[in-house]
N, C-alpha and C positions, 0 to 999 in steps of 0.2 A: 527423450533428448539425450546429449550427451552430458553425462555427470563429470564437473570438473574437479580436479583435485582442490581438497579442503584448504584454505588459507587460514590466518591469524583470525582470533574472536576480535571484534572491535566493538561491539554492543552485547551485554549481557545482563540477565534479571536474574535475581536470587529471593524467592518467597514474595514475588510480587502480586500484592494481593488490594482489592479494592472493596470497599464496603458502602451502602449509601443507607440512610437512614440508622435509627437507633432502637436499642431493645427489642421489643418482639416487633417491630417493623423494618429491621434491620434485613437488608439483602446481600449477599456477598457475591457481588458479579464477578470477581475475578479472585480465586483461592490459591495462593501459595505456589504460584508458576513461575518456573525455572526456563531461562531460554539462553541460545546464544547464536547470535547473527555473524557471518563469517564475510569478510570483504569479497564482493562478486557473486555471491551466494545467491541463488532463486530459493526463498522460504514460502510456503503456502500455510495458513492458519484457516483450518476448517472446521465449521460448525454450522449447526441451526440457528435460527435467530433464537436470540437469549443465551447463546452459549458462552458469551463473554469476549467473544474476539474482537469487536468493535472497540469496547471497552478497554481491552490491553493494547490494541493499536492507540488509543488515545494516551495513554500513559506513556508509551513509549516515545508520542511525539511531544509529552510535557503538556498537553492541554488538559489532564486530568492529574492530581496529587495522587500518590500511593498513599493507602492507608497502613499498609505493612509492606517491608520487604526494600530492596534497593536496586537501581539500575546503574552500571556502570559502560562508561564510555570511554573508549581508548583505552583501558586498563585502570581508570580512575573513576571515584564516583561520580557521577554526573550532578553537576552544580548548574541549577536554572533558577536561582534564588532570586536574581535580579532581571531586569528587562535587556540590559545590555548582554548578560549571559545567556539568557533565551535566545536572542536575535542571533548570537553565535553559534550556540546549540542548533538553531533553525536552516543555519547555511549549510549543514551537513545532513538533517533530517527533513525531509519534505515528506507531501503525501498528495495524493490524487484520489478524488473520491466518486462515489457512486452517480451522484447528480450534477451534471456540470453546471445546470443552469442556479444552483446555489453555491456553488464555488465561487464566483466573481460577483464584485460590487456591480450593481446595474449602473452605478454613475459613473464609473470610470470606463474610459475608453480603452482599447484594445492596446493603444500606444503606451498609456498609462500601465498597463498590467506589466507590459513588458519593461517598461522603463523600471518601475519597482524592482523588478530580479536585477536589472544592472545594477540599481542601488544598494541593493541586499548584500550583492558581492564586492561591494566597497569600490565600483567602479564609476561612480557618478562624475568622476574628474574627466572622463573621456571627451573628446569632442562631438556635436551632434554627427558627424559622418562617421564616426567610429560606433556609436551608437546604432545608428541606422543601420550598420552592416551585420552589428550582432543580432539584430531582431530579426533582419532579412534571413540571416543563416538559418536561425533557431526555427522560423516560418518554414524554410525551405526543408529542414530536416523531416517534417511532418508533412510534407507535400502541400505546404499552403504557401501563396504569395502574399508579402507583408503589404505589397502595395494596395491589393484588394480588401485587406483588413483595416488597415490605417484609418484611423478617423472614425470606426464604426464602435457601436457598443456592443458588448458578450451577446445581449438580447437580440441584435441585428443577425446573429450568426446561426447556423441550423446546429443540432444536437452534434454531429459528427466533427463539425468545425471546431465547436469548443471543447470536445473531446482531445482534439489535437493541439489544441491551443494549450491545453493544461500540459501537454506532453512538451511543447515548445518551451514552456516556463522550466520544466525540468531541464531540459537540453542546456539553458542558459545558467541556472543555478549550479549544476553538475553536484548533488548533494552525493554524499557515502551511501546514503541508504533512501529507498525511495517505499512508502507505505502505499500500497494501491488497495484501496478499500472499494471491492466490487466495482471494479472499474469500467468493466464492459456488460455490465448486466441490463442496463438500459438501451442497448442498441442492436441492430440486426448481426447476422451470424457473419456476414462478409466484412461489414466494419468493425467486428469483433475481431477477427482473425487480424487486419490490418493493425489494431491497435495494439495487440499482444505482440506483433512482430516489429512495431517500432520501439516497445518498451524493450524487448528482448535485444534488439539493435543496441539502444542506446547503453543497456547493460555492458554489452560486449566492447563499446566504444569507451566508457570511462570506467570501468569496472565497478559498476553500482551493485549495491545490494538491493534486491527486490524484495518485499515481503508483501504478498498478496492476502488478502483478507476475503475469503469466499467461502461458499456453503457448495460450489462444486467440485466434488472430490475426482470427478474425472480430471476436469482442467489442473487439479493440482497435481496429480499423476504424471501428466505428461509436460509440466514444465518446471516442476520444482527439484532441486536438490533434497531440501529438508522439507518434512510435512509436520506439523503438529496438528493433532484432532483435539477440539476442546467441546467438553459436555457439560454443562451448567456451571461454568467458571473454572473448570477443571481441566488440565492436561491429562486425556486419558491415553494417548497415544503418541508417540514421537520416534522419529527415525528417517530415514533415508526414504524416499517415493517408494521404491520397492519394498522396503521392510514395513512401511506404515500399510500401505496400501495392497500389497501383493500377499504379505502374511500379517494379517492383523492379529492383535491378541484382545484388542479389547472389544466386546459385544456391543458398544455404541459403533465403533468404526464398522464392525460387519454389518449393520444394519444399514449405515450410511450407503455402504457398497450396494447390498442387496436392493436398496430403495432405487437404484441406478437404472431406469427403464432400458430395457435390451429390446432391440426393433425385432429380432427374429425370435423372440421367447415370449409366451402370454404373460400378460402383467400380471401382478399376485396384489390385489387390493384387501387381502385378509387383515392386514394390520393398520389400515386405516381408520382411524377413527370418525365416527359420522355424528 
């Protein structure tokens, strides 16, 4: 992909740490992680299950408190100490998740999902016609027809439609940063390419930063400006996609790359635990 010129840092973390439990039962899920996210950048945080990448994402979102360290937003210490301040923060930081079926409240119809976005943006004063046009435009962006979704519950939609509806929400909210936690792992290859294309199109349209949480190092290389590789809560590799993946320094990164199956080479199962 084409690497864009670096822009200003608007979200950063210093010594970000998350511990669960106490004493002998304490687990350090994220250990002293530093990061810098720039406007319009595509970042991938790569690691196997248990590497701490999703825990880090939840701390960035403000869904988990930090045990140690700090996060700065737009050059100032992040303050999400009250519901009003969290709501303001979430206008700028949003997420889409791996399982679309657990993302939506099954008791809220599609209309309510999209109207909540309008409300979150402080545009509840708009007329019914203006709200309708906004919902229609957001669905059109992801190749859905609002008229066909209106008055339906999310569980009445297909998995692909729900994935697109998640992106339609982001189109309406227009956050500065989107965390995409394995957003394409549950869909087929054709739909995966379509969803990724929509996300990249949205990034270009509103200069949004996208942070992909993924175990797919191949995907990370082809879409990312910056890559963070995590192992057991620690960032073991960080750099541009070329630096981190084509010229890795960490043995863990090298193993992740070697574990990617090559179509024209015999597969090596010697390191697989039985």
